[in-house]
N, C-alpha and C positions, 0 to 999 in steps of 0.2 A: 383439516387439509381439503382443501378447493381437489372435485375431480374433475379429468380434463374429459371436456368430450369430444367427441369425434365425428364431425358430420359423414353421413353417410356416403359411401362410393360406391361406383357403378363403373365395372367396364363394357365400353359398347361394344360391337361388331366390327366398326369399319374404325378401328384401333384407339378414339376418344376413348375421356372417362365422363359421366356424367357428378356430379354432385350435388348434394341437397342442403340450399342452408336457409335462414330466418332471417331476413333482413326487417332491418324499420327503416321506413322512408317517411321522409313529409310527403304532404299531399303535394306539392307543388314537384317532386322530384318523380312521384306518381304515376303525373297530368305531364311530364315531360318523354317520359319510355310509350302512356301509350301514341304519344305524337310519334314516336319515332316509330313503335308498331304497324300506325295506318300510313306510313312512307316507308315503310317494308312491304305490307300489304299490298299494295300501286304495286308496287315497284315488284312484285314476285305473285302479282296477279291472285290471290289466296288468301285467309286467314291466315293474322300472326299472331299469337300468344307476348303475353308481358317476357316472358321466359327467354320466348326467342329473341323478341328483340334485345334482351340484355346479351343474351349470348352471339350475338351476330356482332351489337357492337363493340362487346370485347376480341372479338374473335380479330374484328379489324381494325380496331388502334391499332395495334403495331405489327404490320404482320411479319412473322419469325418468331416472335416473342414467348406465342404458346409451348414451343419448337423444344424446352429442353427444361426441363426444372432447374428453380431457382436454392441457392443454399439456404438453409433456414436463421427462419426471421429475417433477408432481406424480398422485399413484397414492391409491386411493380407502384411504379406511380398515385396515378389514379387509386390505388387504391389507401396507400399512406399516406395522403396529401389534403383528403379528406371522401366518407362515407356518404357522399351525393351523386347527383346521377348527374348532376352537374357539368361534378369536375371530373367524369371519364370525357377523353376525346371524342369528338366531335366527326363522325361522319365525311367523309366529303360528297359538296353538293346539297349539304343542311343545311340551314341556319343554325 
């Protein structure tokens, strides 16, 4: 019988939640995330981590999409279609 493992989740003071995951990505996707972090760092005028770049992209993918929980088994299109960064919606103004 396999054991179900739930990723650690923490409530944040600003009303959001933080979930820690381990994700295996091809180097090409890691490079894309680095480029995204570079663009975001230039825009924000400060260093940006890959984690922050991913969070920013997911938040800006569909405004309001995170405002409510989805029913069990339902996944956003970007997650259901593929595990690669290339499948994530692009930010406006990026190539």
